[in-house]
N, C-alpha and C positions, 0 to 999 in steps of 0.2 A: 346144310350149306344154303346161304341166302340166294334167292333167284336174282340173276343179273338183269338189270333193266336198261332200256334205251335211255339216253341222256340228252339234255338240252343245255347248250352253252350260248351266252349272249356276249357279244363284243362290239360295243358302240352301235354301228349301223347294221350289224350282221347277227343273225341267229343261226345256229347250226344244230342239227340232230345227229346223234351218233348211236350206232348199234352197241351192244354191251362191250364188245372188244374193239370198237371203233374202226373195224375194217370196212364197214358200210356207213357212209355219212352224206348228209346233204346240207348245203349252206345257202342261206337266203339273204337278200339285200333289201332291207325295209325301205331305204330311200330310192331304190330303183323299181318302184311299183310292186314291192313284195316278191321280186323275181327269184327264181332258182339260180344261184350263182355257180354252183357246181354239184355234181352227183358222182359219188364213188361207191361202187358195189364190190365188195370183197377185194379191196385194194386196187381195183381197176377203174380208171376214170371213164365215166360214161357221158356226162354232160359237162361242157366247158364254157367259159366266158370269153374265149378267144383273146385273152390277155397276151400281149400288151396293147392290143388295139383298144381304143376307147369304147366303152359300152354305149356312148352316145352315137356311135357310128354303126354298131353291130346289133343293138337291141337283144342281148343274150337272154334267152328264156323269158322275154317280156310277155306279159299278158296284154293282149291287144283289145282295147275296148274304148269307146263305143263302136269303133270300126277296126277291122283287120285289114292289113295291106294298105292300099292307097285310095285317095279320092282326088280325082282330076281337078286341078286348080283350087282344091279345097272347097269347091262349091257344091251345094245340094239344095233341094227344095223339099220341104216336108209340110203337109197340110197347107199348101199354097203360100208358104212363106220361104223366102230365100235366106240361106245362111252360108257363112264362109269360115272354114277352119284355117288356122295358120298353116302356111305351106312350109313345113319343116324339112322337106326334101327340096332344098332351094333350087338346085340345078335343073330339076325336072318340073318344078312348080307344082308339086303334089303335096297334099297332107298325108302324112305317113304314120301308121301304127297307133292311131287313137290318142287318148288323153291321159291315160293312167300309168304309162310306162315309166314316168319320172316323178310320180307322186310318192309321198311317204305313207306307208301302211303301218298300222299299229297291230301288235300282237294282242289278240283278245281272248285266246284260249290255247291250251295245249294239254296233251295227254301222253304219258309215258308208261309203257308196259314192257314185258319181256319179249314180246313178239313184234311190236311196232311202236312208232311215235307219231303223234298227230300235232299239227300246228295250224292255228287259224289266224289269218291276217286280214285286216279290214281297212277300207278307205270309204269315206262318205263325203259327198259334196255338201258344202254349207250354203253356197249361193250359186245360182245359175251362171254359166259361162255364155258370153254373147254368141259364140259359135255353136253351142249346144246347150240351149237354155232349159235344161231338164235336171231334175234332182234324182240321185241314185245312191245306193250303197252297194259295194262289191266286196264279197267275202271270198278269200282263197283258203281252201282247206287242203293242206298237204298231208299225205300219209306216207311215211317211210317204213318199208319192211326190209328184211334181209336180202331180198332179191328184186327190189324195185321201188317205185314211187308213183303215187297218183296225185292228181290235182283236180279237185272239185271246185267249180266256180259257181257262186250264187249271186245273181244280180237282182236287186230289189228296186223297184220304182218307188221312191219316197216322196215324189212330187204330186202335182194335181193334173199333169198332162201326160198322155202316152208319148213314147219316143221310139225312134228306129234304132236298131243296133245290129252289129255282128260281133263275134268274138273270135279270137285266135290266140295261139301260143307259139312262141318263137325259140324253142330250144335247139342248141347246136350239139350234135353227137360226135364225140371224138373217136378216132381209130388210129392205130399205128400206120395203116396204109389204106387210103381210100381206093387205090387202084386194085386192091384185092378184096374190096367190099362190094356189096350188092343190096338192092332193094327188092321187096316183093309187095305188090299191092294190086288191087283189081280196079281197072279203069278202062273205059273205051272212049272217053271224052276228055279233051284238053281245052283249057281256056286260051284262046288266042289273045295276044297283047301287042300294043304298039311299042314304039321306041321308049316311051315313058313308063312302060310296064302297067298300062291301063288296059283293062279287059275290053276287047273289041267284039268278042263273040265266042261261040263254042264250035270246036272242030273235032273230028274223029281222030283217034289214035290207036295204034296197034303195037303195044309193047310186049316183047318177049320177057317172061319172068323166069328166074330172077333177073332183074335189070342190073347188069354189071356197070360199075362206076369207073372203070379204067379209062382215063383220059377224057372223062365226061365233065362238061361245065353246065351247071343247071341254074336256072332261075325261071321255073315253070310251075304252072298250077293245073291241077287235075280235079275232075269230079269223080269221087270214089263210088264204086258200086257196093262196097262193103267197108265199114268204118274201121279197118285194120291196116296197119302198115308195118312191115318187118324190115329191119336193118341187119344185114348179115356181115360180120366183120371177122378178121382173124382172131380177135380176142373173145368176142361175145356175139350172141344173137339177141336182138331186142325186138319186142312186139309192143307197138303203140296202138291202143284201142280207144275209140271214142264212144261215148254213150249215146250220141246223137246220130241217128241213121243217115240223115242228110249231111254229109261231111265233104269238105273240100280239102285239098292237100297242096301246099306250096313247098317246093324243094329248091334249096339254094346252096351252092357250093362256094364258100368264101375263098378268094384266091390265096395261095401260099399256105393253106392249112389242110391237114388231114382231118377234116370235119365236114359235116353237112347239117344244114338246118332242115329239119323235118317238121313242118308247121301245120298242125290241124287247124281248120278254120270252119266257121259256120256260114261264111260268105266269101266273096272274092273281091279283087280290087274294083273299086268304084261301085260297090254294092248299093250305096246310098242313092245312086243314079240309075244303074241298070237293074236293080232290085233282085239280083241273083243271090239267093240265100238270105235276103234281108228279113229281119224279124221286127215285130213291134211289141212293146210291153206296156200294159195299162197301169194306172196308178194303184199302188199297194199290191201289185202282182209281182211275181218273181220268176226268174228263169234259171235253170240249173243244168250244168253239163259236167261230165267227168272225163278226164283223159288219163289213161292208165299206162304206165311203163313197166314191163316185165323184162328182166334181164336173165339170160342163160349164159353163164361163163363157160369158156372152152378150156382154159388153163387157169385155174384158180391160183392166185399168188397169196401165199400165207406168210 
């Protein structure tokens, strides 16, 4: 009997990976920054795109680069030069979620085996942007297994000048009942923010774990002591692990959905100005990070 393999399907702007029996699958949108549109593990939906709400409002599973979260008024200074990003969060006058969430990525490689499927998506700048006059290439390497998915991001500076950056990921995790769900993570420090969700400082926090989500509304950021976050739901337990020791966590509960955004970040809102988590990358150097999702189902639907 022939070994059954993972499969790849392409449909216009979307690429999907399927396990041999299709009970586990992931779909990616090339035109929305190569983002993960949905993840299903053993017929249980794990990651959602919050349809029917427009993705232009929710940024589902967007890769956030060259900055995660927000920059106040879009303004920053780097190497004694002032720059201004477009303020796409118009009401608050903030620049939001970077520059690649709406770019078109190309599929540059894939690999299909009986145990996993890999997909590499790439975007490369051709000319500098006035707000961020630096050249870079970003590769998204997704790996789907029967019990989860990982995202490895490689950023390469292809220009002649160093540049600042932070990275983030914006997946929404679905559950049948958020009120019966909980989080577990290690943090003693929270990022204070103003009414525009701009970081104003660091404050202490004392959360009891697991942190129950019944009746809770979140739009909060934390400094993690360990780069691991667990999401406990009636259907499954999920563990998100970052390869970067210095990790920040943004949590957001969208209204009227049984879902939560669990967003790992290498920096916080306004990092280009407050320098919290801000990194720099020199010409022809690269930076790599991996975010890994492992899913443990409680009631497998066959």
